[in-house]
C-alpha positions, -999 to 999 in steps of 0.1 A, spaced: -9 699 607 10 670 593 7 671 555 28 640 549 10 618 524 6 581 529 25 561 504 -1 533 507 -22 555 484 4 551 457 14 521 436 39 515 408 30 500 375 51 491 345 51 518 320 59 503 286 64 536 269 92 543 294 107 509 286 107 519 249 122 553 258 150 535 276 159 515 245 156 546 222 178 567 245 208 547 233 196 537 199 231 544 186 243 515 208 219 492 191 228 505 157 265 502 166 262 465 178 241 457 148 266 472 124 294 453 142 275 420 140 269 427 103 306 432 98 314 400 116 288 382 95 303 396 63 338 385 74 324 351 83 308 346 50 338 359 32 364 337 49 344 305 57 347 278 29 314 269 14 300 234 18 278 218 -8 254 188 -5 241 164 -31 218 134 -29 209 102 -47 180 79 -41 183 41 -40 154 16 -38 159 -17 -19 142 -48 -31 120 -66 -5 129 -102 5 103 -121 24 112 -157 35 87 -184 26 83 -200 60 58 -227 70 41 -230 103 67 -256 113 90 -227 124 72 -194 132 95 -165 127 69 -137 122 84 -117 150 118 -117 132 106 -99 101 124 -66 97 111 -33 84 128 -13 57 139 11 84 161 -17 99 171 -27 64 183 8 55 200 11 89 218 -22 85 229 -14 49 242 20 59 272 2 76 278 -16 43 278 16 24 302 32 49 325 2 51 362 5 42 358 -21 15 333 1 -3 353 33 2 386 17 -11 370 4 -42 350 36 -48 382 56 -51 389 37 -83 360 55 -100 373 89 -89 400 108 -107 423 109 -77 458 108 -91 463 146 -96 443 174 -81 443 210 -93 435 242 -74 435 280 -81 452 304 -57 429 330 -43 433 360 -20 417 341 9 419 304 0 426 281 -28 397 269 -50 394 232 -58 390 228 -96 378 192 -97 369 179 -122 383 206 -144 420 204 -155 433 238 -165 463 221 -180 471 185 -187 498 167 -168 513 135 -183 531 113 -158 561 97 -175 575 79 -146 565 77 -109 577 59 -79 549 38 -65 553 50 -29 581 76 -26 572 107 -45 566 144 -38 532 147 -22 528 184 -15 512 212 -36 533 225 -64 528 260 -76 524 266 -114 525 299 -132 525 304 -170 554 326 -181 549 327 -219 532 308 -247 559 282 -246 571 281 -210 560 281 -174 575 281 -139 568 257 -110 579 261 -74 577 239 -44 591 238 -8 618 212 -3 643 209 26 635 243 41 638 263 9 618 268 -22 628 250 -54 620 269 -86 621 253 -121 616 270 -154 604 246 -180 588 244 -215 555 229 -223 558 193 -236 593 188 -221 599 164 -192 602 179 -157 614 161 -126 604 165 -90 613 140 -63 598 106 -73 579 119 -104 589 127 -140 561 144 -159 553 169 -187 528 196 -190 510 202 -223 506 237 -236 477 255 -220 468 283 -244 437 292 -224 456 297 -191 460 333 -180 496 344 -172 483 363 -141 467 333 -125 486 310 -101 476 273 -99 485 245 -77 487 208 -85 495 178 -64 503 141 -69 482 121 -46 483 88 -28 452 67 -33 445 63 5 443 101 8 408 99 -7 394 72 15 385 96 43 373 124 19 348 100 2 334 88 35 334 122 52 300 139 52 284 107 37 250 97 52 222 73 44 186 76 57 150 69 47 137 91 20 102 86 35 91 68 66 84 31 61 95 33 25 120 11 7 137 41 -8 169 54 9 184 88 4 222 90 2 237 124 9 272 138 10 286 172 18 319 184 4 336 218 -5 333 207 -41 298 199 -54 311 179 -84 333 157 -62 303 151 -38 282 139 -67 309 117 -82 317 102 -47 280 92 -41 277 77 -76 309 57 -71 298 44 -37 264 33 -52 282 16 -81 306 -3 -58 278 -13 -34 258 -28 -63 289 -46 -76 296 -61 -42 260 -70 -37 260 -89 -70 292 -107 -60 277 -118 -28 245 -130 -44 263 -149 -72 286 -165 -47 261 -194 -43 259 -200 -81 297 -198 -83 300 -225 -56 275 -246 -76 295 -242 -108 328 -250 -91 313 -281 -74 298 -294 -107 331 -287 -126 349 -308 -100 324 -336 -105 325 -333 -143 362 -335 -143 361 -368 -125 332 -382 -146 346 -372 -180 374 -397 -177 351 -424 -164 326 -418 -192 353 -419 -218 369 -451 -204 336 -469 -201 326 -460 -236 359 -472 -250 356 -505 -231 321 -511 -244 331 -504 -280 362 -526 -277 341 -555 -263 315 -553 -291 342 -553 -318 361 -582 -303 331 -604 -297 310 -593 -327 282 -586 -302 259 -558 -314 232 -554 -287 215 -570 -257 183 -590 -259 150 -574 -252 147 -589 -217 182 -578 -209 175 -543 -222 145 -539 -199 165 -549 -169 193 -526 -180 169 -496 -181 156 -504 -146 191 -508 -132 204 -476 -149 175 -455 -135 180 -468 -99 218 -465 -100 215 -430 -114 191 -421 -86 214 -435 -59 243 -415 -74 222 -383 -72 214 -392 -35 251 -395 -29 257 -360 -42 228 -346 -22 242 -362 10 276 -346 4 260 -312 0 238 -315 31 268 -326 52 287 -295 39 257 -274 49 257 -290 84 293 -281 88 287 -245 78 259 -241 103 280 -257 130 308 -232 124 284 -201 123 297 -190 90 285 -156 79 273 -165 44 259 -200 38 251 -212 2 226 -240 -4 241 -252 -35 214 -267 -57 183 -289 -53 184 -321 -75 149 -327 -88 132 -313 -57 147 -338 -34 155 -312 -8 126 -296 12 120 -260 0 117 -250 37 155 -256 41 162 -230 14 140 -205 32 158 -212 65 192 -206 49 180 -174 34 168 -162 67 201 -173 83 221 -152 58 199 -121 65 203 -124 102 240 -129 100 243 -97 79 222 -78 104 244 -91 132 276 -79 115 261 -44 111 250 -42 147 285 -53 159 297 -19 147 275 -3 173 269 -28 201 290 -51 221 288 -89 218 269 -92 251 244 -64 244 207 -71 241 202 -66 203 231 -90 196 219 -116 221 184 -115 205 198 -122 170 220 -150 184 188 -165 199 171 -163 165 201 -179 149 200 -208 174 163 -214 164 172 -214 127 202 -237 132 181 -262 151 153 -261 126 177 -264 96 195 -294 113 162 -311 119 152 -306 83 185 -318 70 185 -349 92 150 -357 79 162 -354 43 192 -375 50 171 -403 66 146 -402 37 175 -405 12 191 -434 30 158 -452 31 153 -446 -6 188 -458 -14 182 -490 7 149 -496 -12 167 -491 -46 195 -514 -35 170 -542 -28 154 -537 -62 189 -538 -78 197 -571 -61 166 -586 -76 174 -573 -110 209 -587 -109 196 -621 -99 175 -621 -131 207 -618 -151 223 -649 -136 206 -671 -163 221 -651 -192 251 -662 -211 284 -650 -199 292 -628 -228 258 -611 -226 263 -605 -188 297 -589 -196 281 -567 -222 253 -558 -197 279 -547 -171 298 -525 -196 266 -510 -210 253 -503 -174 284 -484 -164 284 -464 -196 247 -454 -193 250 -445 -156 281 -423 -161 266 -407 -192 233 -398 -175 251 -384 -144 274 -364 -167 245 -351 -187 226 -343 -156 254 -323 -140 261 -305 -173 224 -294 -173 226 -282 -137 258 -263 -145 240 -245 -174 211 -237 -151 235 -223 -125 253 -202 -151 219 -188 -163 209 -181 -128 241 -163 -121 237 -141 -152 201 -133 -142 209 -121 -106 201 -84 -100 215 -62 -73 193 -57 -43 195 -19 -48 181 0 -78 192 36 -85 161 58 -85 180 91 -90 217 95 -96 235 122 -77 239 155 -96 261 184 -86 243 210 -65 260 243 -68 239 260 -41 259 260 -9 243 246 23 269 261 46 273 288 55 236 296 50 238 332 39 202 342 49 205 324 82 239 341 90 225 375 82 194 369 102 214 356 131 237 386 129 207 410 129 192 393 159 225 391 177 232 427 170 199 439 183 201 416 213 237 428 220 226 464 219 196 458 241 217 436 264 243 464 267 217 488 276 202 465 303 238 457 315 246 494 320 213 498 338 221 468 361 256 481 368 243 516 376 244 522 414 230 558 412 195 573 414 182 592 384 144 598 389 117 600 415 102 566 406 134 549 418 132 568 451 96 559 455 104 523 450 131 524 477 115 544 505 81 556 518 94 591 525 76 615 501 94 637 476 87 674 482 102 685 449 127 680 421 152 708 415 161 708 378 196 707 364 210 741 356 221 739 320 249 766 322 282 767 340 282 772 378 313 787 394 331 766 420 319 786 450 283 789 438 285 827 441 256 833 418 222 826 433 205 810 403 169 816 413 178 853 411 203 852 382 178 831 360 143 839 374 126 827 342 145 794 340 131 760 345 155 756 373 141 787 391 106 774 387 115 740 402 129 758 432 97 778 435 77 746 434 97 734 464 90 767 481 53 763 474 52 728 488 70 740 520 43 766 526 18 737 532 40 719 556 39 728 593 17 757 584 6 760 621 41 771 631 47 808 629 84 802 623 96 771 606 130 755 614 141 736 583 171 712 584 186 703 550 210 674 549 223 645 527 241 612 530 275 623 518 291 655 506 287 667 471 249 660 468 241 697 467 225 704 501 243 738 504 233 746 468 197 738 475 197 757 508 211 789 492 186 789 463 156 779 485 165 806 510 167 832 483 134 821 468 117 824 502 132 858 506 117 870 473 81 865 487 88 888 517 96 860 541 124 868 566 149 840 561 181 832 578 206 808 564 228 790 589 259 770 578 257 742 603 285 721 588 312 730 613 338 708 596 341 719 560 315 746 552 321 768 521 290 790 524 311 821 534 329 819 500 296 820 481 287 853 499 323 867 501 323 868 539 353 860 562 348 829 583 364 842 616 331 845 635 302 822 631 281 794 646 311 776 661 323 807 680 287 814 692 282 778 705 316 781 722 305 813 741 331 834 722 306 856 704 270 868 707 242 863 683 244 899 670 281 894 662 276 864 639 245 875 618 255 888 584 231 907 561 233 898 524 227 919 493 193 903 490 166 918 510 151 896 538 180 871 537 205 869 565 234 845 570 253 828 598 285 812 586 301 782 602 330 799 617 364 784 625 365 746 626 362 736 663 380 706 679 346 692 691 319 700 665 295 672 676 296 683 712 289 719 703 258 709 684 244 692 715 250 723 736 222 744 753 232 774 733 220 757 701 185 755 716 188 791 728 199 802 693 169 785 676 144 801 701 159 836 696 159 832 658 122 821 658 113 855 672 130 873 643 126 851 612 99 832 593 122 805 581 154 792 597 174 770 573 202 748 585 228 735 561 240 705 580 269 681 578 264 648 558 244 624 579 261 593 564 296 605 575 293 623 608 267 626 636 268 665 639 234 669 623 214 646 646 207 673 673 194 697 647 172 670 631 155 664 664 149 702 669 136 709 633 101 714 621 109 701 587 137 678 577 147 678 540 170 651 527 188 659 494 194 632 468 213 642 437 207 627 403 236 606 391 255 612 424 235 596 452 235 558 454 205 536 460 215 534 497 209 571 501 172 566 496 170 544 527 187 569 550 158 593 556 134 565 563 158 549 587 164 582 606 127 590 607 119 557 623 148 557 647 142 593 660 104 594 655 106 624 633 78 641 615 77 660 583 107 643 567 109 649 530 132 643 500 144 667 474 158 653 441 185 677 431 201 683 397 173 664 380 177 659 343 156 636 323 179 606 315 159 578 299 187 552 301 188 550 338 152 560 345 128 536 362 104 519 339 77 520 366 52 549 368 37 559 402 -1 558 403 -21 576 431 -56 570 441 -82 597 446 -74 602 484 -38 610 477 -26 644 488 6 651 468 30 678 458 35 701 428 65 693 407 76 719 381 80 703 347 89 669 360 85 652 326 72 675 299 86 707 283 75 742 293 58 750 260 76 783 258 71 795 293 107 791 303 137 808 286 156 775 285 128 755 269 144 751 235 178 735 238 197 728 207 201 692 197 236 677 198 239 675 161 228 711 157 255 722 182 281 703 163 269 718 130 270 753 144 304 748 158 
């Protein structure tokens, strides 16, 4: 009867409790890596400089060009997002940073020496330094150490030329270092145990610090409010830097916006300077003529003509000024100048559309300058703006040409009217005509002068009323809560990394493990059934295995596990009166001899006649375990040197006999194939119930193959923590190759090791015929004398 179960009746499923046990088996690894991660996090937080961030909010004013349908630019309107993005380059420009330094106290910096790093004391000044004389470029620019020695004196030291210079000085007295002469006022509040540093700075050293960590973005999507942020190791410096940048930006914005008014005022001043002399000269000539000719005033008819002529001449002079301005504007557009100023509109003579076009031109030019910091000149965004500028240039040129044509026509009309008026004066007396000419020149010059003076006043008022395009919503205030390193985030990351490292270490050790530790692993690698698991013997075993443990410790869990194997063997090949059992392994050291001895002794205890045969003819040690000389044995019998009766030894245990291996022959493999081996087995079957062969390792030599073919039961020993995964495939391979039956596996030296155990559990269906395993997982609940093992900490405590 073949009692071998079919493994198709079994399947393996993930057992999550086993997975948890695997992790808990090395909980101290997880605790250790977590503690290590915590120590690293603590050191990181201790040694890493803190970074602070502060913010300010600025609102940009909206500018919408008033365009008519003549030129449709609706697609060119920009959102506040683009406005903020474009202005961010202005905020970060070198021009802004260089001027912003002027609003920072940059000339001398102070710091306090610490055990790990120096602390920046800005804006505090623990002691006041007065610079008496300083070279503008060549001066000592490295930290100088300061330590108060007494109420009246102090000591400074600084490295110079490879050595340290030390100077003892008194408060209020001049001190000289290379390039600087200064004095330090008495600092009564300074501790004599503290060491400070101070440093004389170059202005350019702060350009990078002000711009570093500075950023501008939308405070809310599609809003006109921008959020300006800056990070710095000093929260007070960060706040002052942002406020300085905003202040400079507003100043520059006002300067740019008032540039048009400034140009207007300069132009008018130039015209007034020329007119002032002309007005004064014409007035003096008029006065002198009246006095010399005793002529007080013109007649009524002449006065009416004079009023008409003065009005038209004044208008023509205004047209001349407008023509000059329009031609200047044409030259600016032709040269693609970045900022174009439409000076002023005399009495609405210029179309308001032109002013809108110029405003739009200036905005696009500013946007182009901003984009050039990111894109190349031939990139798509730049080309799109250039296309828009071309449209604006053409529209503005067309508008200006129309204005110029209208002014020329108006001047021609006025000139025709003036010619008629002058003809009416031809009939007047000569003196009155002379007075008329002088009066006309004076009135025209005076009106133009008054008109220009009025426009200058309007330009000055307009310049004074210009507001910056950005309004401060909230100033930056120092934020003393660090943003980096984030303490909670660092500790949280350390905890997660510690746990992950511990778990990863456990999984790594499992992945690097090449050995078998439990029956589930064997069942996952082979279909050969496991007949039993012989437990690990917890006490010391002598080198030659002289004690038979099933007899020495009959109430031990080990002995019970051997008995469970014996019980399972009784159901296998039960139809045979005598059973030939071959016990082997892949390599030496897996415990096949140990298993054979204890299994033979266990069978003998139930009144079965058992003979143990040491079939490893190369390096058998069984004779040492029983204290028998190895001069006669299986090798001498197979070589026809001895008879069967000469090699059988009786042991101290009843029903158990022994055949040792004998001297090592020169041809062990050939002897195992001899006819005398078959004769030996047949004779022994007549005398014994069980014939147990302890064979040579199958994975090393081929000596055991003849016995495997002749055996009723083949047992393959796999040792926990000793046999590799490849060992599990050997019995299946041999069974298939030699068409064996009743091949089984014994897991030797089994001890429950959660770390390397398989996290699968084997499930069997109702038709499965399995085997009995003594205490494979659970404790014996007091039935075994080695049930209660002391915990490791109790053993240490007792020791």
